[in-house]
C-alpha positions as CSV (number, residue, x, y, z in Angstrom):
1,M,0.0,0.0,0.0
2,I,1.4,3.4,-0.9
3,I,3.0,5.2,2.0
4,V,2.9,2.1,4.2
5,D,5.5,0.4,2.0
6,T,7.8,3.4,2.3
7,A,7.4,3.4,6.1
8,L,8.1,-0.3,6.3
9,K,11.2,0.1,4.2
10,K,12.5,2.7,6.6
11,R,11.8,0.4,9.6
12,H,13.7,-2.4,7.7
13,E,16.7,-0.1,7.1
14,E,16.7,0.9,10.7
15,G,16.7,-2.7,11.9
16,N,13.5,-1.9,13.8
17,P,10.7,-4.1,12.4
18,V,7.1,-4.0,13.3
19,K,6.7,-7.0,15.7
20,V,3.6,-9.0,15.0
21,G,2.0,-11.8,17.0
22,M,-0.6,-14.0,15.4
23,V,-3.3,-16.1,17.1
24,G,-4.5,-18.9,14.8
25,A,-2.5,-21.0,12.3
26,G,-5.2,-22.4,10.1
27,F,-5.7,-22.0,6.3
28,M,-5.6,-18.2,6.4
29,G,-3.1,-17.9,9.3
30,K,-0.5,-20.0,7.3
31,G,-0.9,-17.6,4.4
32,I,-0.3,-14.6,6.6
33,A,2.8,-16.2,8.1
34,L,4.1,-16.9,4.6
35,Q,3.4,-13.3,3.5
36,I,5.1,-11.6,6.5
37,C,8.1,-13.9,6.7
38,K,9.0,-13.9,3.0
39,Y,7.6,-10.8,1.5
40,I,7.1,-7.9,3.9
41,P,10.4,-6.0,4.8
42,G,10.3,-4.1,8.0
43,M,7.9,-6.5,9.7
44,E,8.6,-9.6,11.8
45,L,6.2,-12.4,12.8
46,V,7.7,-13.0,16.2
47,A,5.2,-15.5,17.7
48,I,2.3,-17.7,16.7
49,A,-0.2,-19.1,19.2
50,N,-2.4,-22.0,18.2
51,R,-4.3,-24.7,19.9
52,S,-2.0,-27.2,18.1
53,T,1.6,-26.0,18.3
54,E,2.3,-28.4,15.5
55,S,0.2,-26.3,13.1
56,A,2.0,-23.1,14.4
57,K,5.3,-24.8,13.7
58,K,4.2,-25.8,10.2
59,A,3.1,-22.2,9.5
60,Y,6.7,-21.1,10.2
61,L,8.4,-24.0,8.4
62,Q,6.5,-23.4,5.2
63,S,7.4,-19.7,5.4
64,G,11.1,-20.6,5.5
65,V,11.6,-20.1,9.2
66,S,13.5,-22.9,10.9
67,E,14.7,-21.4,14.2
68,I,11.5,-22.1,16.3
69,E,11.1,-22.6,20.0
70,E,8.0,-23.6,21.9
71,V,7.4,-21.3,24.9
72,Y,5.4,-21.6,28.1
73,T,6.1,-18.4,30.0
74,L,6.0,-14.7,29.4
75,S,9.7,-14.4,30.1
76,E,10.5,-17.1,27.5
77,I,8.6,-15.4,24.8
78,N,10.1,-12.0,25.6
79,D,13.6,-13.4,25.7
80,N,13.0,-15.0,22.3
81,I,11.8,-11.8,20.7
82,R,14.7,-9.8,22.0
83,N,17.1,-12.5,20.7
84,K,15.3,-12.6,17.3
85,K,14.0,-16.1,17.8
86,H,10.5,-17.3,16.7
87,S,8.1,-18.6,19.3
88,I,5.2,-21.0,19.2
89,T,2.7,-21.6,22.0
90,N,-0.7,-22.9,22.7
91,N,-1.3,-20.1,25.2
92,P,-2.4,-16.9,23.4
93,D,-2.2,-14.9,26.6
94,L,1.5,-14.9,26.3
95,L,1.2,-12.9,23.0
96,C,-1.4,-10.6,24.5
97,D,0.8,-9.9,27.6
98,S,4.2,-9.5,25.9
99,D,5.5,-5.9,25.8
100,E,7.7,-6.9,22.9
101,I,4.8,-7.4,20.5
102,D,3.4,-4.3,18.8
103,V,0.3,-5.7,17.1
104,L,-1.8,-8.9,17.3
105,I,-3.5,-10.5,14.2
106,E,-6.4,-12.6,15.3
107,V,-7.3,-15.3,12.7
108,T,-9.0,-18.2,14.6
109,G,-12.5,-18.1,13.1
110,T,-14.0,-18.4,16.6
111,I,-16.3,-16.1,18.6
112,E,-16.0,-16.7,22.3
113,F,-12.3,-17.6,22.2
114,A,-11.5,-14.8,19.9
115,A,-13.4,-12.2,22.0
116,R,-11.4,-13.1,25.0
117,V,-8.1,-12.9,23.1
118,I,-9.0,-9.5,21.5
119,L,-10.1,-8.0,24.8
120,R,-7.0,-9.1,26.6
121,A,-4.8,-7.8,23.9
122,I,-6.5,-4.4,23.9
123,N,-6.3,-4.2,27.7
124,N,-2.6,-4.9,27.4
125,G,-2.1,-2.0,25.0
126,K,-1.9,-4.0,21.8
127,H,-3.2,-2.9,18.4
128,V,-5.5,-5.7,17.1
129,V,-6.2,-6.7,13.5
130,M,-9.2,-9.0,13.2
131,M,-9.7,-11.4,10.3
132,N,-12.9,-12.2,12.1
133,Q,-16.1,-10.5,10.9
134,E,-18.2,-12.6,13.2
135,V,-16.7,-11.1,16.4
136,D,-16.7,-7.6,14.8
137,G,-20.3,-7.9,13.7
138,T,-21.4,-9.1,17.2
139,V,-19.5,-7.0,19.6
140,G,-17.2,-4.8,17.5
141,P,-18.6,-1.5,18.7
142,I,-18.0,-2.2,22.4
143,L,-14.5,-3.7,21.6
144,K,-13.8,-0.4,19.8
145,H,-14.8,1.5,22.9
146,Y,-12.3,-0.5,24.9
147,A,-9.6,0.1,22.2
148,D,-10.2,3.8,22.3
149,K,-9.8,3.8,26.1
150,A,-6.6,1.9,25.7
151,G,-5.3,4.2,23.0
152,V,-4.9,1.4,20.4
153,V,-6.3,0.6,17.0
154,L,-8.9,-2.1,16.4
155,S,-9.3,-2.9,12.7
156,S,-10.7,-5.4,10.3
157,A,-8.1,-6.5,7.8
158,D,-7.1,-5.2,4.4
159,G,-7.7,-7.9,1.8
160,D,-10.9,-9.2,3.3
161,Q,-13.8,-7.7,1.4
162,P,-15.0,-5.4,4.2
163,G,-11.5,-3.9,4.5
164,V,-11.3,-3.4,0.7
165,E,-14.7,-1.7,0.8
166,G,-13.5,0.5,3.6
167,N,-10.5,1.6,1.6
168,L,-12.6,2.2,-1.5
169,F,-15.2,4.1,0.5
170,R,-12.5,6.5,1.8
171,F,-11.1,7.0,-1.7
172,V,-14.6,7.8,-3.1
173,K,-15.3,10.3,-0.3
174,S,-11.9,11.9,-0.9
175,L,-13.0,12.7,-4.5
176,G,-16.0,14.6,-3.3
177,V,-18.4,11.9,-4.4
178,K,-21.0,10.9,-1.9
179,P,-21.1,7.1,-1.4
180,V,-24.7,5.8,-1.3
181,L,-24.1,2.1,-1.4
182,C,-21.2,-0.1,-0.3
183,G,-21.5,-3.4,-2.2
184,N,-20.0,-6.9,-2.2
185,I,-19.9,-9.2,-5.2
186,K,-20.6,-12.9,-4.6
187,G,-20.7,-15.9,-6.8
188,L,-23.2,-18.0,-4.8
189,H,-25.9,-17.5,-2.3
190,D,-28.0,-20.4,-1.0
191,P,-29.1,-20.2,2.7
192,Y,-29.7,-24.0,2.9
193,R,-26.2,-25.1,2.1
194,N,-24.5,-27.1,4.9
195,P,-21.2,-28.8,5.6
196,T,-22.3,-31.9,3.8
197,T,-23.1,-30.1,0.6
198,Q,-19.9,-28.1,0.8
199,K,-17.5,-30.9,1.8
200,E,-16.1,-31.5,-1.6
201,F,-15.4,-27.9,-2.3
202,A,-13.8,-27.4,1.1
203,E,-11.5,-30.4,0.6
204,K,-10.4,-29.1,-2.8
205,W,-9.1,-25.9,-1.2
206,G,-7.9,-27.3,2.1
207,Q,-10.6,-25.4,4.1
208,K,-13.1,-26.5,6.8
209,P,-16.6,-27.4,5.5
210,H,-18.4,-25.1,8.0
211,M,-16.2,-22.1,7.0
212,V,-17.0,-22.7,3.3
213,T,-20.7,-23.1,4.2
214,S,-20.8,-19.8,6.0
215,F,-19.9,-18.1,2.7
216,A,-22.4,-20.1,0.7
217,D,-25.4,-19.7,3.1
218,G,-25.1,-15.9,3.4
219,T,-23.9,-15.7,7.0
220,K,-20.5,-14.5,6.0
221,I,-21.8,-11.8,3.6
222,S,-24.2,-10.7,6.3
223,F,-21.4,-10.2,8.8
224,E,-19.2,-8.5,6.2
225,Q,-21.8,-6.0,5.2
226,A,-22.9,-5.4,8.8
227,I,-19.4,-4.3,9.8
228,V,-19.1,-2.1,6.7
229,A,-22.4,-0.5,7.8
230,N,-21.1,0.1,11.3
231,A,-17.9,1.6,10.0
232,T,-19.6,4.0,7.5
233,G,-22.8,5.0,9.1
234,M,-24.9,3.1,6.5
235,V,-27.8,0.7,7.1
236,V,-29.6,-2.1,5.3
237,G,-32.5,-1.3,3.0
238,K,-34.4,-4.4,4.1
239,R,-33.9,-7.5,6.3
240,G,-31.4,-9.7,4.6
241,M,-30.5,-7.0,2.0
242,F,-31.7,-6.9,-1.6
243,G,-29.0,-9.1,-2.9
244,P,-30.0,-9.2,-6.6
245,S,-28.8,-12.0,-8.8
246,V,-27.7,-11.3,-12.4
247,E,-26.7,-13.3,-15.4
248,P,-23.2,-14.6,-15.0
249,G,-20.7,-12.4,-16.8
250,T,-22.8,-9.3,-16.5
251,H,-20.7,-6.3,-15.6
252,L,-21.9,-3.9,-12.9
253,K,-21.3,-0.9,-15.2
254,D,-24.0,-2.1,-17.5
255,I,-26.7,-2.5,-14.9
256,L,-25.7,-0.2,-12.0
257,N,-28.9,2.0,-12.2
258,D,-31.2,-1.1,-12.2
259,L,-30.0,-3.2,-9.2
260,Y,-31.4,-1.4,-6.2
261,P,-34.3,0.9,-5.4
262,L,-33.0,4.4,-6.1
263,E,-35.0,6.0,-3.3
264,K,-33.2,3.7,-0.8
265,L,-29.9,5.0,-2.0
266,M,-30.7,8.7,-2.3
267,E,-32.5,9.1,1.0
268,G,-30.8,8.7,4.4
269,P,-27.3,7.5,5.1
270,G,-27.0,5.0,2.2
271,I,-27.1,1.3,2.4
272,V,-24.9,-1.8,2.3
273,D,-25.8,-4.7,0.0
274,Y,-24.5,-7.3,-2.4
275,V,-25.0,-8.8,-5.8
276,V,-24.7,-12.4,-7.0
277,G,-23.1,-13.4,-10.3
278,A,-21.8,-10.0,-11.5
279,E,-18.4,-9.0,-12.8
280,P,-15.9,-8.0,-11.6
281,G,-16.2,-10.8,-9.1
282,P,-15.1,-11.4,-6.4
283,G,-14.5,-7.7,-5.9
284,V,-16.3,-4.9,-4.1
285,F,-17.9,-1.7,-5.3
286,I,-19.2,1.7,-4.3
287,L,-22.1,3.5,-5.9
288,G,-21.8,7.3,-5.4
289,T,-23.5,10.5,-6.5
290,H,-22.4,14.1,-7.2
291,D,-24.5,17.2,-7.0
292,D,-22.2,19.5,-8.9
293,P,-23.1,19.7,-12.7
294,I,-19.6,20.7,-13.6
295,Q,-18.1,17.7,-11.8
296,Q,-20.9,15.5,-13.4
297,H,-19.6,16.7,-16.8
298,Y,-16.0,15.7,-15.8
299,L,-17.2,12.3,-14.6
300,E,-18.9,11.6,-17.9
301,L,-15.8,12.6,-19.7
302,F,-13.8,10.1,-17.6
303,K,-16.2,7.3,-18.7
304,L,-18.2,7.0,-15.5
305,G,-21.5,7.7,-17.3
306,K,-24.3,10.3,-17.0
307,G,-25.3,9.4,-13.4
308,P,-27.1,9.7,-11.2
309,L,-25.0,6.8,-9.9
310,Y,-21.3,6.5,-10.5
311,L,-19.6,3.1,-10.1
312,F,-16.2,2.6,-8.4
313,Y,-14.9,-0.9,-7.9
314,T,-11.9,-3.0,-6.9
315,P,-12.0,-6.2,-8.9
316,Y,-10.3,-8.4,-6.3
317,H,-9.6,-9.0,-2.6
318,L,-6.4,-10.7,-1.7
319,C,-6.9,-11.7,1.9
320,H,-3.6,-12.8,3.4
321,F,-1.6,-10.9,0.9
322,E,-3.0,-7.6,2.2
323,A,-3.7,-8.4,5.9
324,P,-0.2,-7.6,7.2
325,L,-0.5,-4.1,5.7
326,T,-3.3,-3.4,8.3
327,A,-0.9,-4.3,11.1
328,A,1.6,-1.8,9.6
329,R,-1.1,0.9,9.3
330,A,-2.0,0.4,13.0
331,V,1.5,0.6,14.3
332,L,3.0,3.2,12.0
333,F,0.1,5.5,11.4
334,N,-2.5,4.7,14.1
335,D,-4.9,4.0,11.2
336,A,-7.6,1.4,10.7
337,A,-8.7,-0.2,7.5
338,L,-12.3,-0.5,8.9
339,T,-13.5,0.0,12.5
340,P,-16.9,0.9,14.1
341,L,-17.8,4.6,14.1
342,G,-19.9,4.3,17.3
343,P,-23.0,2.4,18.1
344,P,-24.0,-0.7,16.1
345,L,-26.3,0.2,13.2
346,V,-26.5,-3.3,11.5
347,E,-26.2,-6.7,13.1
348,V,-26.7,-10.3,12.0
349,I,-29.6,-12.3,13.3
350,A,-30.1,-16.1,13.6
351,T,-32.6,-17.6,11.2
352,A,-33.7,-21.3,11.0
353,K,-32.1,-23.2,8.2
354,I,-34.5,-26.1,8.8
355,D,-37.4,-26.8,11.1
356,L,-36.1,-26.8,14.7
357,K,-37.5,-28.5,17.7
358,K,-37.8,-27.4,21.4
359,G,-34.9,-28.7,23.4
360,E,-32.4,-28.8,20.6
361,T,-29.1,-27.1,21.0
362,L,-28.1,-24.7,18.2
363,D,-25.0,-25.5,16.3
364,G,-22.4,-23.1,15.1
365,L,-22.0,-20.7,12.1
366,G,-22.0,-22.5,8.8
367,H,-23.4,-25.7,10.2
368,Y,-26.9,-27.3,9.8
369,M,-29.4,-25.3,11.8
370,T,-29.1,-21.6,11.2
371,Y,-28.0,-18.9,8.8
372,G,-27.5,-15.2,9.3
373,L,-29.5,-12.2,8.0
374,C,-28.5,-8.5,8.2
375,E,-31.0,-6.3,10.1
376,N,-30.9,-2.8,11.4
377,T,-30.0,-2.7,15.1
378,N,-33.0,-0.6,16.1
379,I,-35.3,-3.3,14.8
380,I,-33.2,-6.1,16.4
381,N,-33.6,-4.4,19.8
382,K,-37.3,-3.6,19.3
383,E,-38.1,-7.2,18.3
384,N,-35.6,-8.8,20.7
385,L,-34.0,-10.8,17.9
386,L,-31.1,-13.1,18.6
387,P,-27.7,-12.2,17.1
388,I,-26.3,-15.3,15.4
389,G,-23.0,-14.6,17.0
390,L,-24.6,-15.6,20.3
391,A,-26.6,-18.5,18.9
392,E,-24.2,-21.5,19.2
393,G,-24.9,-23.5,22.3
394,C,-28.3,-21.9,23.0
395,V,-31.1,-24.3,23.8
396,L,-34.5,-23.8,22.1
397,T,-37.4,-23.3,24.4
398,K,-40.0,-23.7,21.6
399,D,-40.3,-25.1,18.0
400,I,-39.0,-22.8,15.3
401,T,-40.0,-23.2,11.6
402,K,-37.7,-23.0,8.7
403,D,-36.7,-19.4,7.7
404,Q,-38.2,-18.1,11.0
405,V,-35.9,-15.6,12.8
406,I,-35.0,-16.6,16.4
407,T,-35.6,-14.3,19.4
408,F,-34.1,-14.2,22.8
409,D,-37.5,-15.4,24.1
410,D,-37.0,-18.6,22.0
411,V,-33.8,-19.8,23.7
412,E,-31.9,-20.4,26.9
413,I,-28.4,-18.9,26.7
414,P,-25.4,-20.7,28.3
415,S,-24.1,-19.1,31.4
416,G,-20.7,-17.5,31.9
417,R,-19.8,-16.6,28.3
418,L,-17.9,-13.4,27.7
419,I,-19.5,-12.8,24.3
420,D,-22.9,-12.5,26.0
421,Q,-21.5,-10.1,28.6
422,L,-19.9,-7.9,25.9
423,R,-23.1,-7.9,23.8
424,A,-25.2,-6.9,26.9
425,E,-22.7,-4.2,27.7
426,Q,-22.8,-3.0,24.2
427,V,-26.6,-2.6,24.2
428,K,-26.4,-0.8,27.5
429,Y,-23.5,1.5,26.6
430,F,-25.0,2.6,23.3
431,S,-28.6,2.8,24.4
């Protein structure tokens, strides 16, 4: 990223790299390790925490790092970092607590576990980069409040579609164009997909079936657009978003004025949404407007059309390739790719994927029982709807029919979870 690369080059020349700790060494974590260790001058991945230290070790080894030591205490990890050795551990608290680490990248794909790690890192003065829209979309605003109090940056990652949307949103605003829609381009949306239907695809790419399912069933897109809304001040135009499907190969520039109700875009703060099947997939886009007739003339000259909507897009998102740049932005410039502005505006609610029976325990995201839908927070609070980020482990107190949204009145919530405490605190703090 321009400016960031120059600043990292300077840190490299000074022998003072940005020191990164990473929690999680799965599919995406291994990619981040490879990127930092081989391709990012001025940055050092000093420690990896993972439930299986063997996976953490493998992440280092495939990145060309061979001097690796498993650590068990804070003094051991600090000594290793000072002596330019690489540490692995199954205890993420060591990374959160180490004064030798500048920024933590959280990439576990969990909710309860990740929330604990993120909050501990913040309270220990660490910048945190989340590759975790699920936590961000459930309790991001209250975590941002804690980050502000601690004087650190809490950010989603560059490279994930929300982060790319955030960068593009800032660019469009800097042109004097008013963004009225932040959009995400998807290739598939079927709320009834499950780990069985997605097993073959997941195996092909070395991913977990439930993670792949959360993309296919719309839960992931809902979280992605919820956190974009919370970082831009936008809302959703309807429950679940409009999400039009188009003929494969159709380019957005040819249909941009026909995809969404114009009045939803032109009135209020703008909306977040998505489209299925359009090009350039799997990118992101912004629809914007401009009131100045002279600037409208220039925009037409530069091939953006006659308006009233102007299309800006990024035709790719490169996940682990870009994620380390967010860590650099936080440490070097105190800047976030995407972070909540204030109170939550859009959240993701639990919806039945199949008919559910009283007494059943809800499974996790991307599994067999629920999928997520975006809804505006004022409606969620009014109707007492259950955020899907809290749903796993809840016991149903009544039958729920397929496609019915689930409320707090329909479940018993497990006791003692941090995620529930944070969500309750978030509601109270922003009420």
